[in-house]
N, C-alpha and C positions, 0 to 999 in steps of 0.2 A: 712639020711638027715639032712641037716646044721640048729641049733637054728633058730629063727625068726631075733632074735637080729644079727646073725650075717650076717643075708642075706640081712638084713638094712642097715648095713656098709657102701654099697657102697654109698647107697641113700643119708645115714645121711655127708659122706665125701664129697658128690658133693654137697650138698647145704651148707656145711659150706665154700667150695672152693667158690661155685657162689657169697655169703655173702663178703667175703672177697674180691672177685675180682671187685666186684661192690663199697666197700671201696676204694680200689685202685683206680679204674677208676676216682671216686669223689673228691678224693685228687689229683689225676694228674688233673683234670678239674680245681678242685681252684688253685694250684701250676699255671698251663698254664694262665689262667686266671690273675693272677698276674702276671706273666712273660708278659704277652700280655699288661697291662694297663702300666707297666713299659718300654716297647717298645714305645708304644703308648707317653705316655709323651716325651721319648726321644726325637720322632720324633718331636712333636710339639714344644720343646723347641731348636735344632737345626733348626726348620723352623724361631722363633723369632732371635736367632741370626743370622742369614745370613740374612733374612731379613732388620734387624737392622743395620748389616753391607754395605746394597746393598744401603737404606737410607742414611747411612753417607757417601757413594760415591757419590751419587746424589748432598748431598750438598757441597762436596767437588768441586766437578766439576762445579756447581756454582760459588761458592768462585773462582775459577781459574777463570772460563771466564769472571767474572766481574774484577777481576784482570787485564786481559789481555785487557779487551775493557779500564779499566780506563789507562794504559801506553798507550796505544794507543792514547785514548784523549790527552793525555799531550803532546806525542809526536806530535801531530797534532798542536795544541797550540804553543808550542816552534816554530815549521815551521812556523807557520802562523805569530808571533812576530819577528821572523827572518827577513820573506821575508819583513813587513813592515818597521824594522829599515833599511832593505837595501835598501828600497824605499827610506828610508829619508824622507823630505819634499815631495816625489812627490806623489803626490795623482792621482786617475784615474782608469781606466778601467782594465789598467795590472793589480794592486795590486789587486783591488776587484777580477779580475778572477783567480789569482794565490791563493789568500786565499778561495774562490770556491774550486777552486781542491782540496785543503789540506780537507774542509769538504767533501769533496764527498767521495774522498780516505779515510778518518776517519771512512764514514758512510760505505763503503762496506767493511772494515776489521771489522767492528762492527757487520756487520749481518752474514759476515763468521765465527765469535766467536760463534755469537748465534746459525746458524746452526749446527756448529759441537758440541756445548753444549747442543741441544734437539736432536740429533743424539745416543750422547753416554748417555743420560737419558733417551731416549726412549730404548737402547739396556739393560738398568740396570732394565728396567719397566717388559721387555719381560723376563730376567733373573731371575726376583721376582717371575713373571707367572711360571718359570720351578720351581722354589723352591718352590712354594706352591705347586704342581702338584706332587714334587718328596713327599714334607711329607704327603700328602693325602693318597698316595699308600703306601709309609710304613706304615701310620696306619693302611690301609686297609690290608696290607699282616701279620700285628700282632693281628687278632681278635683272640680272644680266642678259646678254645676247643667247642665245644656245646657240649649242655645235649645228644645229637645223641650218640656220643660216648659212655656216662655212660651207655644209655639202649641201646645197643648195647652188651657191657659188660654184663650186665644185662640178657638180652634175653640170649645169648650165655651159660651162668649159667644155669638159666631157663632151655634152650633144653637141658642141659647136666643131669641136675637133671631129667627132664622128661622122658630121655631115659634111666637114672637109674632106675624110680620106673617101667616103661615097663620091661627092665630086670626081675625088681623083681616079677613081675606078670607074668612074662612067664616061669620062672621057678619052 
């Protein structure tokens, strides 16, 4: 029969192994948490940057629409002034009708510019909602490993130690 110390060696080795496994699991969890936090921060940073770019696009679209409307108004005024100049000293209903037509066409073009700008702005808003969902999904996917993994390693180590104790008792 072997000395008790030699018989207890498998239990001691199993206990040391279990403690080492738990320490490694805790270390891995800490590293995983740090990596998850970095990934979450990267997702939040990307969302902020993409949202800023989308807001800038909206501003640029609004400026472009305002410029188009300004150009359209200028053309309508020039055409109206040309019509009044061409009419010369003649005044009357026909000159007023021509000026009214210019104003109506100016209003129609301005309305179309506004509608187009609104459609583009709405699309950018929808894109921004998609960016938010994408960022939230990235954040949710980068959750740190839970303590359940550490407990699982501890339970496996304890189970191994328990089996060694049982083997020692049975021997």
